[in-house]
C-alpha positions in Angstrom: 46.7 -58.8 62.2 50.4 -59.3 61.4 52.1 -62.4 59.1 54.6 -64.7 60.8 57.5 -64.8 58.7 57.9 -68.3 60.5 56.8 -71.4 60.7 55.8 -73.1 64.1 58.8 -75.4 63.7 61.3 -72.9 62.7 60.1 -71.0 66.0 60.3 -73.7 68.4 64.0 -73.9 67.4 64.4 -70.2 68.0 62.9 -70.5 71.2 65.2 -73.5 72.0 68.2 -71.4 70.7 67.3 -68.0 72.9 66.9 -70.5 76.3 69.9 -72.4 75.8 72.5 -71.9 78.0 75.9 -71.0 76.8 78.4 -73.2 78.0 76.0 -76.0 78.1 77.8 -79.3 78.2 80.8 -77.9 78.3 83.6 -77.9 80.9 86.0 -75.1 82.8 89.4 -74.8 85.6 89.1 -71.5 87.3 92.5 -71.3 88.7 92.1 -69.1 92.3 89.1 -70.3 92.3 87.7 -70.0 96.0 87.3 -66.0 95.8 87.5 -62.4 94.6 87.0 -62.7 90.5 87.3 -66.8 90.6 84.9 -67.1 92.6 82.3 -65.1 90.9 83.5 -66.8 87.4 83.4 -69.7 88.3 79.8 -69.4 89.5 78.8 -67.4 86.4 80.1 -70.0 84.2 78.4 -72.7 86.0 75.2 -71.2 85.7 75.6 -71.0 81.8 76.1 -74.9 82.0 79.5 -75.4 82.3 80.7 -78.0 85.0 84.0 -76.1 86.9 86.8 -77.5 88.5 87.9 -75.3 91.4 91.5 -74.5 92.2 92.5 -72.8 94.3 95.7 -73.4 97.9 92.3 -72.5 100.0 90.2 -75.7 99.9 87.2 -74.7 102.5 87.1 -71.9 100.1 86.8 -73.7 97.3 84.3 -76.1 99.3 81.9 -73.2 99.9 81.9 -72.1 96.3 81.0 -75.5 95.4 77.8 -75.6 97.4 77.2 -72.6 96.0 77.3 -73.6 92.3 75.6 -77.1 94.0 72.8 -75.0 95.5 72.3 -73.7 92.1 71.9 -76.9 90.1 75.3 -76.9 88.9 78.2 -79.3 89.5 81.6 -78.8 90.5 84.9 -80.5 91.7 87.5 -78.7 94.3 91.2 -79.4 93.5 94.2 -78.0 96.5 96.6 -76.7 94.4 99.6 -74.7 94.5 99.7 -73.0 90.7 103.7 -72.6 91.6 103.7 -76.4 91.7 103.3 -78.1 88.5 102.9 -81.8 89.7 100.0 -80.0 91.5 98.4 -78.5 88.1 98.8 -80.9 86.2 96.7 -83.3 89.0 94.3 -80.5 89.3 93.6 -80.8 85.1 93.6 -84.5 85.3 91.1 -84.5 88.6 88.9 -82.0 85.5 89.1 -85.0 83.5 88.1 -87.7 84.9 85.3 -85.8 86.5 84.0 -84.5 83.3 85.4 -86.2 80.2 86.4 -82.8 78.5 87.9 -79.6 78.6 86.8 -76.2 77.0 87.9 -73.1 78.7 90.7 -72.4 81.0 90.3 -69.2 83.7 94.4 -68.7 84.7 93.3 -66.4 87.2 95.5 -67.3 90.5 98.0 -64.8 91.4 99.4 -62.4 94.0 100.6 -58.7 94.7 103.6 -60.3 96.4 105.7 -58.4 97.8 106.0 -54.3 97.1 109.1 -52.7 97.7 111.9 -50.9 95.8 113.8 -53.3 92.8 117.4 -51.9 95.3 116.2 -53.8 98.4 113.7 -56.4 97.1 114.9 -60.0 97.8 115.5 -62.4 94.8 113.6 -64.7 96.8 110.8 -61.9 96.9 110.7 -61.3 93.1 110.3 -65.3 92.2 108.0 -65.9 94.5 105.8 -63.1 92.4 106.9 -64.4 89.1 106.7 -67.9 90.0 102.8 -67.8 91.1 101.9 -65.3 88.8 103.4 -66.4 85.7 105.3 -69.1 85.8 101.3 -70.7 87.2 100.2 -69.5 83.9 102.3 -71.3 81.8 101.6 -74.2 83.8 97.9 -74.5 83.9 97.5 -73.6 79.9 100.4 -76.1 78.9 99.0 -79.2 80.9 95.8 -78.2 79.6 96.6 -78.0 75.5 96.3 -82.0 74.7 92.6 -81.8 76.1 91.4 -78.6 74.8 92.6 -79.4 71.2 90.0 -82.5 71.2 87.4 -80.0 70.7 88.7 -76.4 70.8 88.3 -74.1 73.9 89.2 -70.7 75.3 91.4 -69.9 77.9 91.1 -66.3 79.5 94.0 -65.4 81.6 94.1 -62.6 83.8 96.6 -59.8 83.3 96.3 -56.4 85.4 96.4 -52.3 84.3 99.6 -52.8 86.1 102.5 -53.1 83.9 100.3 -53.1 80.4 98.8 -49.3 81.0 99.6 -47.8 83.9 102.8 -48.1 85.8 101.5 -46.0 89.5 101.8 -49.0 91.6 105.4 -47.9 93.5 107.3 -51.0 94.4 105.1 -53.3 92.0 108.5 -54.1 89.7 107.4 -58.0 90.4 104.2 -58.2 90.0 103.5 -55.8 87.0 106.4 -57.9 84.9 104.4 -60.8 85.6 101.4 -58.7 84.5 103.0 -57.6 81.2 104.5 -61.6 80.3 100.8 -62.7 80.4 99.9 -60.5 78.2 102.6 -61.4 75.7 101.7 -65.0 76.4 98.6 -65.0 75.3 99.3 -63.0 72.2 102.2 -66.1 71.7 99.7 -68.9 72.8 96.7 -67.5 70.8 99.0 -67.9 67.2 100.4 -71.5 68.4 96.8 -72.2 69.5 94.6 -70.7 66.9 95.5 -74.3 64.1 92.9 -76.2 67.0 90.5 -73.7 67.3 91.8 -72.6 70.6 91.7 -68.8 71.1 93.8 -67.5 73.9 92.8 -63.5 75.5 94.3 -61.4 78.7 91.7 -59.7 80.5 93.5 -56.3 82.6 91.5 -55.3 85.7 91.7 -52.2 87.3 90.6 -51.7 90.9 88.2 -54.5 91.7 86.7 -55.3 95.0 88.4 -58.2 96.2 90.7 -59.7 98.9 94.1 -59.9 96.9 95.2 -57.5 99.3 96.0 -60.5 101.8 98.7 -61.2 99.7 100.2 -58.0 99.1 103.4 -57.4 101.5 104.8 -53.3 101.3 108.0 -52.1 102.9 108.9 -49.7 104.4 111.0 -48.2 102.0 108.5 -47.8 99.1 107.9 -44.7 100.7 111.2 -43.3 99.3 110.6 -44.1 95.8 106.7 -42.7 95.7 105.7 -39.9 93.5 102.6 -37.6 94.7 99.7 -38.0 91.8 96.6 -36.1 93.0 92.9 -36.6 91.5 91.4 -33.6 92.4 87.6 -35.5 91.1 88.5 -39.1 91.4 90.4 -41.9 89.6 87.8 -43.8 88.5 85.7 -41.7 86.5 82.8 -44.2 85.1 80.8 -45.4 88.1 83.2 -43.4 90.6 84.0 -47.2 92.6 86.3 -50.3 92.2 84.8 -52.7 90.2 83.0 -55.6 91.3 83.6 -59.3 90.6 80.7 -60.0 89.1 81.2 -57.6 86.6 84.7 -59.6 85.5 83.0 -62.5 85.6 81.1 -61.0 82.9 83.6 -60.8 80.7 84.9 -63.9 81.8 82.0 -65.2 80.3 81.9 -63.3 77.6 85.5 -64.8 76.2 84.5 -68.0 77.3 81.2 -68.3 75.0 80.9 -68.8 71.3 79.8 -65.0 71.6 83.6 -64.0 71.2 84.5 -66.3 68.8 86.2 -64.2 66.5 88.4 -62.9 69.2 92.5 -64.1 70.2 95.5 -62.8 71.0 93.5 -59.8 72.5 93.5 -57.7 76.2 90.5 -55.9 77.2 90.6 -53.6 80.0 87.7 -53.7 82.4 88.9 -50.6 84.9 86.6 -47.9 84.3 88.8 -45.7 82.5 91.1 -45.4 85.2 94.1 -46.4 83.6 93.6 -43.4 81.0 94.1 -40.8 83.8 
């Protein structure tokens, strides 16, 4: 008979730790929570014990996510928020605080592809719309969350992209790529600035993911004039030969939100099945 190395109390404690949810007692804000990566991440964080504030312009979609979380025994609140509007973003953070009394995790995920056009024909308004949504929206949610994250430390995860960081083949995507590259630089600056408060800041860089972001993409006819043909005889996604899923990205978000990544900050993590290495 094998001898146990642990007492009964130690065994019980180990079982309790093993069964404890990774974000139990925590509160999170997810922007762009109504669909795609945001939806999957909100549901995943809630399944691990987090109370989640669902921030999105499409309140109906967020309400469906709230129902899914509640049906699984979780807790969530919904805010109808345009992340390009600082007043509404600040109000969303207040909603989360009023509902949960604390804030531990921020997933700055909301974004658009915007207008895809040559730089020469892109209008200043088209450029600004993409930058304001993607970059300013990230700044606003982080800015207004910081005072509350400072109380207990926490994690900020920003959805960037392989585009603008490791891939530059999205023709007409100068505004989108610029916003995504800037998000990574912002994450690194924020990581240094906030380290003293035990707030970690990381960026995720997805490749092709099965989402509906294409609904926010407006490609102009002029893009054809700047395209350079690229051929991938054996496919463009070497690892799984398909686009990734929102749930796969949600697993990464959970890891970066949890204490399992307690020594990781100021880092961009690529999740693209080696797509951007081609």
